[in-house]
C-alpha positions in Angstrom: -0.1 0.1 0.0 1.3 3.4 -0.8 2.3 6.0 1.9 2.3 9.1 1.6 5.1 11.3 2.5 4.5 14.7 4.0 6.6 17.7 6.3 9.1 14.9 6.8 6.6 12.2 8.2 5.5 9.1 6.4 1.1 8.9 6.4 -1.1 5.7 6.0 -4.9 5.7 7.0 -5.9 2.3 9.2 -9.1 0.6 9.7 -10.0 0.0 13.4 -12.9 -2.9 14.1 -14.6 -2.1 17.5 -17.6 -4.3 18.6 -18.7 -4.5 15.0 -17.7 -1.4 14.3 -15.5 0.4 11.4 -13.5 3.1 11.8 -11.4 4.7 9.3 -8.4 6.7 10.8 -6.5 9.5 8.6 -3.3 11.2 8.7 -1.2 8.2 11.1 2.5 8.3 10.8 4.4 5.4 10.5 6.5 5.7 13.7 9.1 3.0 13.6 10.7 5.1 16.8 7.5 4.8 18.5 6.8 1.3 20.5 3.5 1.2 20.6 0.7 2.2 18.4 -0.9 5.6 20.1 -4.5 6.9 18.1 -6.3 9.6 19.0 -9.2 8.9 20.8 -11.7 11.7 19.6 -11.3 9.9 16.2 -13.1 6.9 17.4 -15.2 8.0 20.0 -18.3 8.0 17.5 -17.5 3.9 17.7 -17.8 2.9 21.3 -14.0 3.4 22.0 -14.3 5.4 25.5 -11.9 5.1 28.5 -13.6 2.1 31.2 -12.2 0.8 34.3 -11.2 -2.5 33.2 -8.9 -0.4 30.5 -5.2 0.0 31.8 -3.8 3.4 31.4 -0.3 3.4 30.8 2.2 6.4 30.4 4.9 7.1 27.6 7.5 9.7 26.5 8.6 10.7 24.2 9.4 14.2 21.9 6.1 15.7 23.4 6.7 14.7 26.9 4.9 12.4 28.8 1.8 11.4 27.8 -1.0 9.3 29.1 -3.4 7.1 27.2 -5.5 4.3 27.6 -4.9 0.7 26.1 -8.0 -1.1 24.8 -8.3 -4.4 23.0 -10.0 -4.1 19.0 -11.2 -6.6 17.5 -9.5 -6.0 14.3 -7.2 -3.3 13.0 -6.7 -3.2 9.1 -3.8 -1.5 7.7 -4.3 -1.6 3.4 -5.6 -5.6 2.1 -3.7 -7.1 5.7 -5.2 -7.1 9.0 -4.2 -8.0 12.7 -7.3 -9.5 14.8 -7.6 -8.6 18.8 -4.7 -6.3 18.6 -4.2 -4.1 22.1 -4.0 -0.4 21.4 -3.2 2.5 22.6 -5.8 5.7 22.4 -5.0 9.4 24.1 -6.0 12.3 23.3 -3.5 13.6 21.0 -2.0 17.2 20.6 -0.2 17.2 17.4 -2.0 18.8 14.4 -3.1 17.0 11.5 -2.1 13.7 12.7 -4.1 11.7 14.5 -2.0 8.9 15.7 1.2 6.5 15.5 2.1 3.4 13.7 4.2 2.1 16.4 6.2 -1.1 16.5 4.0 -3.4 17.9 1.6 -3.3 14.6 4.7 -2.9 12.6 6.6 -6.1 14.2 3.9 -7.9 15.0 2.2 -8.1 11.6 5.8 -8.4 9.3 5.9 -5.1 7.3 8.3 -3.9 5.2 8.6 0.0 4.3 10.1 1.1 0.7 11.2 3.6 1.7 12.3 3.9 -2.2 9.2 3.2 -3.7 7.0 4.8 -0.2 5.4 1.8 0.2 4.1 -0.4 3.6 3.8 -4.0 2.5 4.3 -7.8 4.0 5.9 -10.5 2.5 
């Protein structure tokens, strides 16, 4: 699948399936420096993804400083024509304009994704 190189970052789109409801989330940065995938909670609250008592609260540190999030298992995450089922990802109030999340190493490694920087494509073998 093609990725977009914009403002020095690589962007893609993912689809999240939660309790049978689907949502495409655009402007996801492919971030090989992020250990966990992180998605803006505001982008998915319309499909019922909100923090609840059984969710794990997590703290992460990055270029923007300290971030708080909650982890929730979703039914499926689709990236292009491929998907991962029953996968736990982090959700937070994302503070960056025109960025709705980070596609981290948890998904990239679990899915065996390959990033071709010459052709600007993300694919699986």
